[in-house]
C-alpha positions in Angstrom: -0.1 -13.4 49.3 -2.4 -16.4 49.6 -2.2 -18.7 46.9 -5.8 -19.4 47.3 -6.4 -15.9 46.1 -4.5 -16.6 43.1 -6.4 -19.7 42.3 -9.7 -17.8 42.7 -8.5 -15.2 40.5 -7.6 -17.7 37.7 -11.0 -19.2 38.3 -12.6 -15.9 37.7 -10.6 -15.3 34.4 -11.4 -19.0 33.2 -15.0 -18.6 33.7 -15.7 -14.9 33.2 -17.9 -14.9 36.2 -17.4 -14.3 40.1 -20.4 -16.8 40.7 -19.0 -19.5 38.5 -15.6 -19.1 40.0 -17.0 -19.4 43.6 -18.4 -22.9 42.5 -15.2 -24.0 41.1 -13.2 -23.0 44.2 -16.0 -24.1 46.6 -16.7 -20.7 48.5 -19.5 -18.4 48.3 -19.5 -15.4 45.7 -19.0 -13.0 48.7 -15.9 -14.9 49.6 -14.6 -14.6 46.0 -15.2 -10.8 46.0 -13.5 -10.5 49.5 -10.5 -12.5 48.1 -10.2 -10.3 45.1 -10.3 -7.0 47.1 -7.9 -8.3 49.5 -5.5 -9.1 46.6 -6.0 -5.6 45.1 -5.4 -4.0 48.5 -2.3 -6.1 49.0 -0.7 -5.2 45.6 -2.1 -1.7 45.5 -3.8 -2.2 42.0 -7.3 -2.4 40.5 -7.5 -6.1 39.1 -11.0 -5.6 37.6 -13.2 -2.8 36.2 -16.3 -3.1 38.1 -18.3 -0.8 36.1 -18.7 -3.4 33.1 -20.8 -6.4 33.3 -19.1 -9.0 33.7 -16.2 -7.1 35.2 -13.3 -6.7 33.0 -9.5 -7.2 33.7 -7.7 -3.9 34.0 -4.3 -3.4 32.2 -2.8 -4.2 35.7 -5.2 -7.0 36.3 -3.9 -8.8 33.1 -0.2 -8.4 34.6 -1.5 -9.9 37.9 -3.1 -12.7 36.2 0.2 -13.8 34.4 2.0 -13.4 37.8 -0.5 -15.7 39.2 -0.1 -18.4 36.7 3.6 -18.3 37.2 3.5 -18.4 41.0 1.1 -21.5 41.0 3.3 -23.2 38.5 6.3 -22.7 40.7 4.6 -23.8 43.7 3.5 -26.8 41.8 7.1 -27.7 40.7 8.4 -26.9 44.2 6.1 -29.5 45.8 6.9 -32.0 43.2 10.8 -31.6 43.9 10.4 -31.5 47.7 7.8 -34.6 48.0 10.3 -36.6 45.5 7.0 -38.1 44.4 7.9 -38.0 40.6 6.6 -35.6 37.9 3.1 -34.6 38.4 0.8 -31.5 37.6 -0.4 -30.0 34.3 2.0 -29.5 31.5 0.6 -27.0 29.0 2.1 -27.6 25.4 1.5 -25.7 22.2 2.0 -27.1 18.6 2.0 -25.7 15.1 -0.3 -27.8 12.8 2.5 -29.6 11.2 2.9 -33.0 9.4 5.1 -33.8 12.4 2.1 -33.4 14.8 1.8 -37.3 14.7 4.8 -37.6 16.8 3.1 -35.6 19.4 0.4 -38.1 20.2 3.1 -40.8 20.6 5.2 -38.8 23.0 2.3 -37.6 25.1 1.1 -41.3 25.5 4.5 -42.2 26.7 4.8 -39.4 28.9 1.5 -40.5 30.6 2.5 -44.1 31.0 6.1 -43.0 32.6 4.4 -40.3 34.8 0.9 -41.4 35.4 0.4 -38.3 37.8 1.3 -35.7 35.1 -1.2 -34.3 32.8 -0.4 -33.0 29.4 -2.7 -30.3 27.7 -2.2 -29.8 24.1 -3.1 -26.4 22.3 -2.7 -25.7 18.4 -1.8 -22.3 17.1 0.4 -20.7 14.6 4.1 -20.1 15.4 4.1 -16.5 16.2 1.2 -16.9 18.8 2.9 -20.1 20.4 6.2 -18.2 20.7 4.2 -15.2 22.4 2.3 -17.6 24.7 5.5 -19.5 25.9 7.3 -16.0 26.5 4.2 -14.9 28.5 3.8 -18.0 30.6 0.8 -19.2 29.1 2.3 -22.3 27.9 5.2 -24.2 29.2 6.6 -25.2 25.8 5.9 -25.5 22.3 6.5 -27.4 19.0 7.5 -25.0 16.3 9.9 -25.3 13.4 13.4 -23.8 13.0 14.1 -20.2 11.5 12.0 -18.4 13.7 13.1 -15.2 15.6 13.3 -16.6 19.0 12.9 -13.9 21.8 15.5 -13.3 24.5 15.1 -15.9 27.5 13.5 -18.2 25.0 15.4 -21.4 23.6 14.6 -23.7 20.7 16.1 -27.2 20.9 15.5 -29.3 17.9 14.0 -33.1 18.2 13.4 -33.9 14.7 15.8 -33.4 11.9 14.2 -35.2 8.7 15.0 -35.6 4.9 12.6 -34.1 2.1 11.8 -36.3 -1.0 10.5 -35.8 -4.2 7.3 -38.3 -4.6 5.6 -39.2 -7.8 3.3 -42.1 -9.0 5.3 -44.9 -10.8 3.9 -43.8 -14.2 5.5 -40.3 -13.8 8.9 -41.6 -12.6 12.0 -40.6 -14.4 15.9 -41.0 -13.4 16.3 -37.6 -11.8 14.6 -35.1 -9.8 15.2 -32.4 -12.6 13.6 -34.9 -15.2 10.5 -35.3 -13.3 9.9 -31.9 -12.5 10.4 -30.8 -16.2 8.0 -33.3 -17.3 5.2 -33.8 -14.8 2.3 -31.5 -13.2 3.5 -30.3 -9.8 1.3 -29.8 -6.6 3.0 -27.0 -4.7 2.8 -26.9 -0.8 1.6 -23.3 -0.2 1.4 -22.4 3.6 2.8 -19.8 5.9 5.3 -22.2 7.3 9.1 -22.6 7.1 8.6 -25.9 5.3 7.3 -24.3 2.3 9.5 -21.7 2.0 12.5 -24.4 2.4 11.0 -26.4 -0.5 10.4 -23.1 -2.8 14.0 -21.9 -2.3 15.7 -25.2 -3.1 13.4 -25.2 -6.3 14.7 -21.8 -7.1 18.2 -22.6 -6.4 17.8 -25.8 -8.7 16.7 -23.5 -11.5 13.4 -25.5 -11.6 10.3 -24.1 -13.1 7.8 -26.9 -12.4 4.4 -26.8 -14.0 2.1 -26.0 -11.1 -1.4 -27.5 -11.3 -2.5 -26.9 -7.7 -1.5 -25.1 -4.4 -2.4 -27.1 -1.3 -1.8 -25.9 2.4 -1.6 -29.4 3.9 0.7 -32.1 3.4 -1.8 -34.8 3.8 -3.8 -33.3 0.8 -0.8 -33.2 -1.0 -0.2 -37.2 -0.3 -3.7 -37.8 -1.3 -3.5 -36.2 -4.7 -0.1 -37.6 -5.6 -1.2 -41.2 -4.5 -4.4 -40.7 -7.0 -1.9 -40.0 -9.8 -2.6 -36.2 -10.0 0.9 -35.2 -10.1 4.3 -35.1 -8.2 5.5 -33.1 -5.1 7.9 -32.7 -2.3 7.3 -34.0 1.3 9.0 -34.6 4.4 10.0 -38.2 5.5 7.2 -38.4 8.1 4.3 -38.0 5.2 5.8 -41.2 3.6 3.7 -43.1 6.4 0.5 -42.0 4.8 -1.8 -44.8 3.2 -0.7 -45.6 -0.3 2.9 -43.8 0.0 4.7 -47.2 -0.2 3.4 -47.4 -3.9 5.2 -44.1 -4.9 8.5 -43.5 -6.2 10.8 -41.1 -4.0 14.0 -39.4 -4.9 16.1 -37.4 -2.5 15.2 -33.7 -2.9 18.2 -31.2 -2.9 21.9 -31.7 -3.2 23.0 -32.7 -0.6 19.4 -33.7 0.4 17.5 -31.0 2.1 16.3 -31.7 5.8 13.7 -29.6 8.0 13.9 -29.3 11.8 11.1 -29.4 14.3 12.0 -28.3 17.8 10.4 -27.6 21.3 10.8 -23.8 22.6 10.6 -23.0 26.2 11.6 -20.2 28.6 15.1 -20.1 30.1 15.1 -20.3 33.1 11.9 -22.6 33.2 10.4 -23.6 36.5 9.4 -26.7 34.5 12.7 -27.6 33.1 12.9 -31.0 34.4 9.5 -31.9 33.0 10.2 -30.3 29.6 13.5 -32.0 29.3 12.0 -35.4 29.7 9.0 -34.4 27.2 11.9 -33.4 24.7 13.5 -36.8 25.2 10.2 -38.5 24.5 9.6 -36.6 21.4 13.2 -37.3 20.1 12.6 -41.1 20.6 9.2 -41.0 19.0 10.8 -39.3 16.0 12.7 -42.5 15.1 15.8 -42.6 13.1 15.5 -39.0 12.6 15.3 -37.9 16.2 17.8 -35.4 17.8 18.6 -36.1 21.5 19.3 -32.8 23.6 22.7 -32.0 24.8 23.0 -32.5 28.6 22.2 -29.4 30.8 
């Protein structure tokens, strides 16, 4: 099997066009068609349904595409190891839209400085889609929260373990968390993410029944509302770097103080293990005092 055929196949899928793929891989459209037919003959499958325009992938073709992505990643990793040239190629990372996302640009920037021949691509999605894409090989790794149903051959390693705080404007402060929640309007974090469930579960355990005046799906929006004196809320430590947060009163939320974890998922075994380990280390370093270093393999 010729890796040129595999690259041509991925170019067709990316551009949804044989002719545009030909321009990408610098061959003629007829050469593209010949490469696809040769690959189909070698594998004994039909990759494209040619009755449609543009030709659509068959079910077997979709499997061949995933195989091609995996084989080309393995080739890239092998070249790096054998050449001894350091980390290079493309690392495709996914992430949930979490308030911890600010850690990612810092880690990616440090990764590029340390390994200038390595390119990092970032994609945002929900946790379920990210886990699926890591499992299928469409992503090398992804940043997701804990308490997820991790599939076989997928591992989750935390890099951030940060505390949660009850925050309030100075005018709404009181000696205890219970006193603040009982007397002040509450801004509830309402999103389909583990952090929201973690906060709600602790409020229930405490027997607290705060006066909810708004439900917001963004920690940044909650920080803005609390800073403007609209009410009180519960946020992770990373949110306290938002503008105006230094003027807020903060009390530990939970007894003992509740913490949430964010981690990196990847496949086991992974042909990009060395690169992903390096990225995990940089994420942990970028998380500051609450970073979690990975255990040595």
